[in-house]
C-alpha positions as MATLAB code, in Angstrom:
seq = 'MLEALIDRIYEAAGSPKLWAEAIRWFNNYAEADRSSLIVVPQSGSARWIVSSSPECRSTSVVASPALRNTGRNTQWQTLAHSRFVQDVEGAFVCCDCELCRSNELAWRAGTAIQLPAGDLAIVTAERRAESGPFETGALSRLDALRPHLVRACHLSAQFGYERARVTAAALDHIGLPAAILTASGRILATNTCLQGSHERIASGQHSEVLFRHFSSSKSLHDAISLVADGRRVSSTLPVRAVSDHRAFIAHIHRIARPENDIFDASAMQLILRKIGVPPAPDNDLLHLLFDLTPAEARLLRALAGGLRLQLYAENTGVQASTVRSQLRSIFIKTGTNRQSELLSIVASISTFSGASASL';
ca = [
     137.626   92.103  140.238;
     135.187   92.425  137.332;
     134.216   96.013  138.164;
     137.855   97.039  138.528;
     138.682   95.408  135.173;
     135.793   97.216  133.471;
     137.105  100.498  134.892;
     140.553   99.728  133.472;
     139.084   98.937  130.055;
     137.158  102.218  129.810;
     140.152  104.199  131.066;
     142.208  102.608  128.290;
     139.588  103.609  125.711;
     140.508  107.255  126.240;
     144.209  106.800  126.994;
     145.972  104.334  124.654;
     148.966  103.805  126.943;
     146.637  102.182  129.510;
     145.625   99.300  127.220;
     148.731   97.328  128.248;
     147.648   97.469  131.896;
     144.046   96.602  130.959;
     145.196   93.498  129.067;
     147.254   92.386  132.078;
     144.133   92.679  134.223;
     142.160   90.791  131.577;
     144.799   88.041  131.595;
     144.447   87.596  135.366;
     140.658   87.646  135.131;
     140.718   84.939  132.435;
     143.223   82.886  134.486;
     145.342   82.625  131.335;
     149.072   82.277  130.752;
     149.032   85.031  128.139;
     146.468   87.410  126.644;
     146.619   89.793  123.718;
     144.733   92.580  121.993;
     145.379   92.574  118.250;
     144.217   95.087  115.631;
     144.258   93.590  112.136;
     143.915   96.163  109.307;
     142.292   95.376  105.974;
     145.779   95.411  104.484;
     149.228   95.789  105.960;
     150.762   94.623  109.240;
     148.847   94.047  112.444;
     149.440   95.937  115.689;
     149.086   94.382  119.116;
     149.579   94.455  122.866;
     150.588   91.323  124.789;
     150.226   90.750  128.523;
     153.476   90.488  130.444;
     155.209   87.121  130.316;
     158.760   86.245  131.415;
     159.243   84.203  128.239;
     157.643   86.594  125.744;
     160.128   89.168  124.434;
     157.576   91.154  122.454;
     157.432   94.887  123.109;
     154.101   96.391  124.120;
     153.227   97.447  120.597;
     154.605   95.690  117.535;
     153.794   95.523  113.835;
     155.510   92.598  112.184;
     154.963   89.997  109.467;
     155.572   87.389  112.191;
     151.923   87.689  113.200;
     149.930   84.807  111.756;
     146.521   83.191  112.096;
     145.047   86.243  113.801;
     141.451   85.409  113.076;
     140.556   86.725  109.638;
     138.931   83.368  109.038;
     135.306   83.479  107.903;
     134.114   80.461  109.855;
     135.817   81.573  113.056;
     134.587   85.157  112.718;
     130.976   84.008  112.366;
     131.096   82.614  115.895;
     133.587   85.006  117.468;
     131.736   88.193  116.482;
     129.138   87.530  119.157;
     131.016   85.741  121.965;
     134.287   84.244  123.146;
     135.100   81.052  121.282;
     137.249   78.204  122.593;
     140.174   76.913  120.517;
     140.916   79.933  118.336;
     142.432   78.744  115.053;
     146.227   78.919  115.199;
     148.571   80.311  117.814;
     149.305   83.996  118.167;
     152.992   84.448  117.306;
     154.655   87.737  118.220;
     158.329   86.937  118.886;
     160.913   84.157  118.753;
     160.587   82.995  122.343;
     159.743   79.405  123.233;
     156.217   80.324  124.288;
     155.448   81.891  120.912;
     157.284   79.442  118.653;
     156.493   76.207  120.473;
     154.521   73.550  118.630;
     152.995   72.529  121.938;
     149.210   72.541  121.835;
     147.604   75.358  123.783;
     144.077   76.182  124.825;
     142.833   79.450  123.442;
     139.703   81.564  123.754;
     139.084   84.652  121.677;
     136.560   87.073  120.272;
     136.529   89.390  117.245;
     135.327   92.996  117.223;
     134.648   94.747  113.922;
     135.848   98.352  114.078;
     134.106  101.246  112.257;
     136.846  101.826  109.662;
     137.016   98.156  108.652;
     139.846   97.003  110.922;
     139.338   93.968  113.136;
     140.159   93.876  116.853;
     140.806   90.444  118.354;
     141.026   89.737  122.079;
     142.578   86.384  123.007;
     143.422   84.489  126.177;
     145.789   81.505  126.008;
     146.684   78.677  128.367;
     149.461   76.143  128.188;
     148.335   72.624  127.355;
     148.963   71.388  130.897;
     146.750   74.148  132.321;
     143.691   72.648  130.673;
     140.919   74.221  128.575;
     138.770   77.190  129.499;
     135.793   75.983  131.500;
     132.255   76.872  130.476;
     132.045   79.200  133.459;
     135.236   80.979  132.394;
     133.881   81.571  128.886;
     130.622   82.887  130.362;
     132.580   85.375  132.475;
     134.463   86.545  129.381;
     131.198   86.861  127.427;
     129.837   89.140  130.167;
     132.896   91.332  129.674;
     132.642   91.413  125.871;
     130.150   94.357  125.522;
     132.556   96.553  127.486;
     135.471   95.477  125.306;
     133.436   96.276  122.183;
     132.523   99.774  123.366;
     136.056  100.540  124.531;
     137.630   99.331  121.274;
     135.168  101.392  119.236;
     135.940  104.478  121.320;
     139.688  103.985  120.912;
     139.308  103.560  117.157;
     137.150  106.693  116.949;
     139.663  108.713  118.978;
     142.387  107.538  116.587;
     140.358  108.698  113.604;
     139.649  112.050  115.272;
     143.351  112.621  115.843;
     143.951  111.973  112.144;
     141.140  114.350  111.180;
     142.401  117.114  113.480;
     145.948  116.726  112.143;
     144.712  117.119  108.570;
     142.406  120.013  109.466;
     145.234  121.894  111.186;
     147.039  122.119  107.842;
     143.983  123.875  106.380;
     144.902  126.954  108.409;
     148.138  127.379  106.472;
     146.552  126.487  103.143;
     148.140  123.057  102.672;
     146.093  120.278  101.030;
     146.798  117.173  103.100;
     145.718  113.612  103.815;
     146.555  111.227  106.637;
     147.452  107.734  105.415;
     147.861  104.289  106.926;
     151.062  102.285  106.406;
     149.446  100.603  103.390;
     148.515  103.958  101.825;
     144.810  103.899  102.711;
     143.313  107.359  103.282;
     142.162  107.952  106.867;
     141.314  111.643  106.638;
     141.605  114.558  104.235;
     141.296  118.272  104.833;
     139.133  120.827  103.054;
     141.953  122.033  100.816;
     142.504  118.540   99.447;
     138.802  117.787   99.109;
     138.592  120.779   96.798;
     140.950  118.970   94.442;
     139.283  115.553   94.642;
     139.783  114.926   90.934;
     143.449  114.445   91.743;
     143.217  111.796   94.394;
     140.711  109.034   95.012;
     140.160  105.749   96.795;
     141.022  102.877   94.498;
     140.826   99.119   94.923;
     141.409   98.066   98.538;
     141.113  101.779   99.477;
     144.712  102.430   98.486;
     145.745  105.917   97.431;
     145.717  106.298   93.657;
     146.479  109.404   91.624;
     144.190  109.971   88.697;
     147.168  110.293   86.418;
     148.193  106.638   86.037;
     151.889  107.292   85.449;
     152.120  108.854   88.919;
     150.498  105.935   90.728;
     153.499  103.594   90.965;
     155.798  106.427   91.968;
     153.420  107.355   94.756;
     153.195  103.805   96.065;
     156.974  103.420   95.911;
     157.360  106.622   97.928;
     154.774  105.426  100.465;
     156.583  102.097  100.822;
     159.928  103.786  101.487;
     158.437  105.806  104.325;
     156.223  103.023  105.701;
     159.121  100.553  105.838;
     161.296  103.014  107.725;
     163.846  103.339  104.938;
     163.123  107.075  104.779;
     161.611  109.589  107.145;
     160.072  111.472  104.220;
     159.774  111.239  100.461;
     159.023  113.738   97.703;
     157.864  113.186   94.147;
     156.732  115.456   91.292;
     153.392  114.909   89.574;
     153.053  116.200   86.046;
     150.329  118.568   84.892;
     147.092  117.050   83.602;
     144.530  118.879   81.440;
     143.902  122.319   82.969;
     145.608  121.559   86.277;
     149.162  122.611   87.015;
     151.841  120.182   88.116;
     152.514  119.824   91.820;
     154.846  118.234   94.337;
     153.709  115.488   96.723;
     155.463  115.319  100.111;
     155.076  112.189  102.254;
     156.177  112.357  105.895;
     156.170  109.723  108.603;
     153.960  110.408  111.617;
     155.080  109.420  115.103;
     152.269  107.261  116.464;
     151.327  107.887  120.122;
     153.085  105.422  122.412;
     151.237  102.117  122.901;
     148.366  103.171  120.622;
     147.430  100.195  118.461;
     144.122  101.734  117.375;
     145.603  104.817  115.716;
     146.382  103.653  112.181;
     147.933  106.994  111.177;
     151.364  106.371  109.694;
     152.044  109.136  107.158;
     150.819  112.499  106.009;
     150.608  113.442  102.347;
     150.954  117.153  101.558;
     150.495  118.605   98.068;
     152.065  121.818   96.794;
     151.463  123.381   93.414;
     154.329  124.246   91.125;
     154.324  127.628   89.438;
     152.526  130.910   89.966;
     151.074  131.395   93.467;
     147.305  131.859   93.751;
     145.699  135.277   93.570;
     145.151  137.338   96.722;
     141.825  136.956   98.468;
     138.663  138.640   97.233;
     138.790  141.445   99.796;
     142.263  142.539   98.701;
     141.297  142.433   95.007;
     138.237  144.552   95.752;
     140.332  147.024   97.734;
     142.991  147.354   95.009;
     140.883  147.275   91.847;
     137.276  147.676   92.986;
     136.426  144.239   91.568;
     132.989  142.810   92.210;
     132.807  139.423   94.024;
     132.098  137.692   90.687;
     135.062  139.408   89.011;
     137.345  138.548   91.934;
     136.319  134.881   91.741;
     137.044  134.827   88.013;
     140.461  136.432   88.470;
     141.410  133.957   91.210;
     140.344  131.060   88.987;
     142.423  132.350   86.067;
     145.410  132.844   88.370;
     144.942  129.246   89.492;
     145.364  128.009   85.925;
     141.705  127.515   84.995;
     140.693  128.319   81.437;
     137.892  130.751   80.710;
     135.593  128.192   79.074;
     136.134  125.624   81.834;
     135.421  128.243   84.494;
     132.116  129.046   82.797;
     131.182  125.361   82.694;
     132.142  124.776   86.323;
     130.206  127.763   87.630;
     127.199  127.394   85.344;
     127.600  130.956   84.060;
     127.141  131.823   80.383;
     130.430  132.145   78.493;
     129.356  135.565   77.241;
     128.846  136.735   80.830;
     132.303  135.493   81.827;
     133.872  137.319   78.866;
     132.081  140.516   79.929;
     133.466  140.112   83.448;
     136.965  139.658   82.024;
     136.640  142.839   79.934;
     135.582  144.709   83.065;
     138.634  143.354   84.909;
     140.894  144.537   82.055;
     139.461  148.034   82.329;
     139.751  148.200   86.127;
     143.320  146.878   86.183;
     144.517  148.863   83.164;
     145.560  145.763   81.228;
     144.755  144.498   77.724;
     145.903  140.889   77.759;
     145.437  137.987   80.138;
     149.205  137.508   80.482;
     149.584  141.112   81.708;
     146.745  140.604   84.151;
     148.217  137.414   85.612;
     151.640  139.032   85.896;
     150.158  141.771   88.081;
     148.301  139.221   90.192;
     151.498  137.187   90.662;
     153.409  140.221   91.885;
     150.637  141.057   94.361;
     150.554  137.442   95.577;
     154.296  137.435   96.165;
     154.116  140.746   98.011;
     151.186  139.637  100.188;
     152.876  136.311  101.033;
     150.093  134.178   99.617;
     150.738  130.444   99.959;
     151.290  128.491   96.804;
     149.008  125.720   97.876;
     146.831  123.492   95.760;
];
């Protein structure tokens, strides 16, 4: 039975919907009345799978405040991070059935698995009091299984992260700065467009999403809460301009998690869109239209993006006098005399070429 169970565990690592079946096999192997696989995030609600039980009314995957005493206890973790430990502190509560809510003492064995992103996976097996404790031989059998559980849980967590990364990267192709967030607002993945504007968004205390502009922070968290709690499918909020950066709109959308996937923490996607003039056409088009050099095209795109001349010089490490010379050359080639005229032409070209008004 052990080899068949190991096969089920590794199959579940690559296909989240198979974890429910793997936990049922684990429950039979442990000769337990109920077993569970719980993923406890650093903040927010836990997610879990429970083996089938006639009394337990929990669905396969649940996230609820009803979960308590899941094992984020320092003393317990010290022992459980290396083996299965008898008498796990506190009962695992997942629904209102008699089995879950009973004050009857139960025998429990469990182990904790630290996941790469900081979440904690806990595997437990429980017996009713009358069934007796887990024998030493039973714990030894579970310990032999633990390395396979660790590898499979790590693989599942990594696959979940990769799905988040691919989702964010896909939005790069249409020029949308985006991040994938957990239900608590922690950033799982960002795409290249958003990384280019890292001064706008950063990881704050407890890895929660925080906008640099403080007045926007509470609004963002309120919007995240509305979506995370299911009160809204999406939420939108404006963020005012700061320094040399234009204002933009933040869109938060709920993500449908794959069925029975407790390792994928993705809950929402955050998409940013600038307000105002769309960005300049790409360098090739500017060269074709006005015979601009690569350096001149970069300068024009930066100005169209709202960057000031002096700040552009500082960011690129080019002398201010050189930048001014490039601007004069652009004026000559485009037949303009003022920066406002120049940007007006660029805006009309951007609109005509269908350039995306992304961040």
